[in-house]
N, C-alpha and C positions, 0 to 999 in steps of 0.2 A: 209603331215601335220606333224608338230612337235609333239612329245609326251612329256608329262611332268607328274609329279607324281600324279596329281589329275585328270586324264582322258585324252583322246586323242583329244577332240574337243576344238578349240579355240572359235568357235562361233556355236550356234545352236538355232534355233527358235527365232532369233533376240536377244538372250541373249549372251553377250560377256564377256569374262574374263576381269576383271577390271571394269566392269560396276557397278555403284552404284544402290542398290535396297533397298526397304523398305519391311519388313515382314508385311503381312496383317493378318496373323492367327498365333495362337499358343502362347507360352509363350514369344516368341521374338517379338510379335506384336508391331508395331510402331517403332521398332529399325531399324537403318540404317546399311547396310552391303556393302561389296564389293564382287562380285563373284570371287572366286579363283579357281574354277574348274567346268567343265560341265560333268556330268556323262552320261546322255542320254536325250531323249526328254521330260522326266518328272522331272528330278532332277538336281540340281546344288549344289555346295558347296560354302558356304558363310562364311565370317569372318569379325569381326570388330576390332580385336586386343585387345579386352577387355573381354567381356563375352564369345564370340566365338573366340578363339585364332587360329592363323595360324597353330599351330601344330595339332589341332583337329577341323577342320572346320565343320560347321553344314550342314548336308545333308537336303535340303529343296525342296519341290515341287515347280515348277515354277508357278503353279496356285495360290500359297500362297504368291507371291511376286509382288510388284509394281515396275516397272522400272522407273528410272530417265534417262534423256538424258545426263547423265554425265558419262564419262569413264576415269578411271585413266590409262593413257598410260604407266606410270612408273610401275604400278603393272602388267599390261598385258605383258610388255617387260620382267620383271623379271621372271614371271612364264613361259613364252614361251621359254626363254633362260636358264631356270633352274638356275637362280642366287638366292643367299640367300636373304631372306626377313624375317624381324622380326615383332613382334606385334606393336612396337613403330612406325615402318614405316607405317603400315596400319592405325593406329590412326592419324598420321600426314597427311597422304593422305586424309582421310575423312575430317579433319579440313581444309586442304589447299583447297579442292574442295568446301568448304562452306556448307557441309551438317552435320546435327547434329541430334542425336536421341532425342526423347521426353521422357527422363527418369523420 
């Protein structure tokens, strides 16, 4: 399995890097994110390119996330191949995929 800077796993417990999720608890509640890393069977790293930036993704328990059946393959490919990615790219991907936070 490929290693990248935010953990060793590309998929765990049906959560996949690049998958769109919604926070259900905490100060990020009802915001939409993309999974940018999987730490273990309890935690993932999420970013939205705005409040939670790619340079400092939020560590979040998977039980506090709701999964969407939407995956950004561009984000997944960039992370697994260790290519550069910026916050504008994350924001554009969320917009392109048609998901929006209820701010």
